[in-house]
N, C-alpha and C positions, 0 to 999 in steps of 0.2 A: 610550561605554565602550571603553577600550583593551583589546584581546585580545592575549595573549602566545601566539605561535605554538607549536604542539605539538612541533615539531621543535627548539625552543630547548633548549640545554644548561641544567643547573641554574644555572650562573654567569650565563648570559644572562638567564634568568628573574629572578634576583635583581636584576640590573642594571636590567632593564626595569621591574620592580615599583618599585624605588627611584626611578627617573625619573618614573614616574606619580605617586608620592606627593610628590615634591619639586617637580614642575612648577609648581604655583600660586605657591610662594615664589620660584622662579627667574623667573617671569614678572611678579613684583611684585604678585601678587594677594593679597588678605587671607584668612587662614584663617577659616573659618566659625564656629569655636568654639575655645576654649582657656582658658588661665589668665591671670589678671591678678595681677601681683605688682609693686607699685611703692612707692617711698618718696616721699611728698608732703610738702613743706615750704612754709610760708607765714607771713605776718605781716600785721598791719593793725590798725585801730582796734577797740576794744571799749568798749561802754558798759555799766556795771554799776550796778545799784541795790541798796542794802542796807537794806531797810525794818526789819530787826530783826537781832539778833545771830545768829539761826539761819537766815536766809533771804537769798538772793541771786538776782537776776534780771538777765539781760543779753542783748545782741545783739552781733553782730560782723560785720565785712566784711573778708575777708582775700584776698590774692593770693599766688601763689607758682608753684612748678613741680614736675614729677614726673620721677623717673628710674625706668625700668622695664627688667626683663630681657626683656620682650616688646617688640620694636621697634615694634609697632603703637601702644603706649601710652607710648613713651619721649619725653622732652623736650617734654612738653605743658605749656602754661601753665594755671594754675588760678585761678579766682575763685570764692569761696564766701561765702554769707551764712547766718546762723543765729540761733537763739534758744536760751537755756538757762535752767534754774532749778536752784537748789540749796536744797532744803528738808529738814526733818527726815525726810520720807518717802523722800528720796533725790535723786540727780542725774538730770536729764532734759535731753535736747538734741535738736534737730531742725535739720539744715542742708541746704543745697542747693548743689551745685557744678557749674560748667561748665568743662570742660577743652577746650583747643583745640590741635591739632597745627600744624605749620609750614605745611601746605596750607590751613588754615582750617576743617578738618572738626572737629566738636565732639561730645563726649559730655556728657550731663548726668545727675546722680544725686542721690539723697537719702541722707543718713546719719542714724542715730538712735542715741541712748543711752537705755536704759530705766532706771528706778529699780532694777531687778534687776541692772544692770551689763552687759547685752549691748550691744555696739557693732557695728552692722552698716551696710552700704550696699547700695543697689539702683540699677541703671541705670533711668532714666526715659525715655531716648531718645537720639537722636543725629542728626547731619546728615552729608551726603556719604557717605564710605565707612562711617560708623557708623550710617547710617539704619536704624532698626528694631532696634538693639542691645538685648539683654536680658541679665540676669545680676545677680550680686551676690555678697556675701561678708561677711567680717568686717574690722574695723579694729583694729589694735594701736597703742596709744599708745607713742610713742618718747620721750615727755617734752616738756616745754615748754622753750623757750629764754628766758633772762632778757629781759624787755622792753627794747627800745632806749630807750623813754621811757614815762612814765606814760600810761595810757589805750590801750596797744597790747597785742597778743597775738601771740606767735610760737611755732611748734612744728613738729613733724614726726610723721607717722603712716605706718605700713606698711599698705598696702591689699592684701588677699588675696581671691581669689575666682575666678569663672569668667564667661565671656561667650559669647553666641551671636549670630550675625548671620544675617539671612534668606538 
């Protein structure tokens, strides 16, 4: 723990305290906790079965990228797989995504849509600097993009939440 000398002036104390707080970022170290806010856009094949006029079931595999205000999560590639159903009782979805940064470190998470309309995500783990990551939050739909061809799915989502590293 860094001690600030008693004889330091108020200005010196403020400067030293600021340096202690900013040192991890200046040294390239990762903050142990914080916020996640990113825009994730993706596209890829979707397989849909429509057994009746009121029911739809499907799977997807998409790839894309993320832009984030938090540099720790910026410019990550994304690969996701999932399954969904749309029935009279409501829409449900369960997906899994792996994101990778330029150094090859990964986070992996699950996202869920419930029939009640909640859309959330949760970290399941990570590798490298993300080893032991926990956290989660909510997902906001930003809309789907017109498919580039039949049998594909494109879209963007805003991911909001928090993370903690050991």
